[in-house]
C-alpha positions in Angstrom: 55.8 -34.7 31.6 54.9 -31.1 32.0 51.6 -30.4 32.9 49.3 -27.8 31.3 48.7 -25.2 33.8 46.1 -22.4 33.6 46.3 -19.1 35.7 43.7 -18.1 37.9 40.5 -16.4 36.9 40.7 -17.6 32.9 38.1 -18.7 31.0 37.7 -22.4 30.8 35.4 -23.9 28.3 34.7 -27.9 28.6 32.3 -29.9 26.9 32.1 -33.1 24.7 34.2 -33.0 21.6 32.1 -32.4 18.3 34.5 -34.9 16.6 36.4 -36.9 19.7 39.5 -39.2 19.2 39.1 -42.6 17.7 37.3 -44.9 20.3 40.4 -47.2 19.9 43.0 -44.2 21.3 40.8 -43.5 24.1 40.2 -47.1 25.0 44.1 -47.3 25.3 44.5 -44.0 27.0 41.8 -45.0 29.6 43.9 -48.6 30.0 47.1 -47.0 30.4 45.6 -44.5 32.8 44.1 -47.6 34.7 47.3 -48.9 35.1 48.9 -46.2 37.0 48.6 -46.0 40.7 47.9 -42.5 42.3 44.9 -41.7 39.5 41.3 -41.5 40.9 39.6 -40.5 37.7 40.5 -39.4 34.1 38.3 -37.8 31.5 39.0 -36.5 28.0 37.1 -33.5 27.5 37.1 -30.9 24.5 39.0 -27.8 26.2 39.4 -24.2 24.8 41.0 -21.7 26.7 41.9 -18.6 25.0 45.7 -18.0 24.5 46.6 -21.6 26.0 44.2 -24.2 24.4 43.8 -22.9 20.9 42.3 -24.2 18.8 39.6 -26.5 21.1 40.9 -29.8 21.4 40.6 -32.9 23.7 42.7 -33.1 26.8 43.4 -35.7 29.1 42.4 -34.6 32.8 43.8 -36.4 36.0 42.1 -36.4 39.1 45.4 -37.5 41.4 45.3 -38.5 44.7 48.4 -35.6 44.9 48.3 -33.1 41.9 51.9 -32.6 42.6 53.2 -35.7 42.4 55.8 -35.4 39.1 56.5 -39.1 38.8 52.6 -40.1 38.0 52.7 -37.6 35.4 55.9 -38.8 33.9 54.5 -42.4 34.0 51.5 -40.8 32.4 53.9 -39.1 29.8 55.6 -42.5 29.0 52.4 -44.2 28.6 51.0 -41.7 26.3 54.0 -42.0 24.0 53.1 -46.1 24.1 49.8 -45.7 22.9 49.4 -42.6 20.8 50.5 -42.5 17.2 53.7 -40.3 16.6 53.1 -36.6 16.6 50.0 -36.8 19.0 50.5 -34.9 22.4 47.4 -34.1 24.3 47.6 -31.8 26.9 47.4 -33.3 30.5 45.9 -31.3 33.0 46.4 -32.6 36.8 43.7 -31.6 39.4 42.9 -32.5 42.9 39.8 -33.9 44.5 37.7 -30.8 45.0 38.6 -28.4 42.3 36.4 -26.0 41.3 36.0 -27.4 37.6 35.4 -31.0 38.7 32.1 -30.9 38.5 32.3 -29.4 34.9 34.4 -31.8 33.7 32.3 -34.6 34.9 29.4 -33.1 33.4 30.8 -34.1 30.0 30.6 -37.4 30.5 33.9 -38.2 29.0 35.3 -40.5 32.1 37.7 -42.9 30.8 38.4 -43.9 34.4 37.0 -44.0 37.7 38.8 -45.7 40.5 36.4 -47.7 42.4 35.8 -46.7 46.3 37.6 -49.3 47.3 40.7 -48.0 45.2 40.6 -44.5 46.8 42.4 -43.4 50.0 40.4 -43.9 53.2 38.7 -40.7 54.8 41.5 -40.9 57.8 44.4 -40.6 55.3 43.4 -37.6 54.0 44.9 -35.5 56.6 
């Protein structure tokens, strides 16, 4: 799966969707995401980025232990193919903890997965 990439200094608009996807779909995505190791948090906010995410749409934001880990993204892609109807392909945006937009994403209150503190890496393994 190819992740969504947004060039630096691009305006990104995030919020709660006026018409969110059906709860059964977001629940299925959340369950799938929780089954994959290496994902700390997952969100389904509405996103608009001129020229990249048009029209505004719900995207899957993943906070990963390693934002460059393609194997995790491949598992997410396979999982989305299983749980979503044919023809539905949300953009997936992998981020690392500490990304500058993470507070705004968390502020949308569209979380579908947050790892418990015991699941997160111990601070001494960060380095």
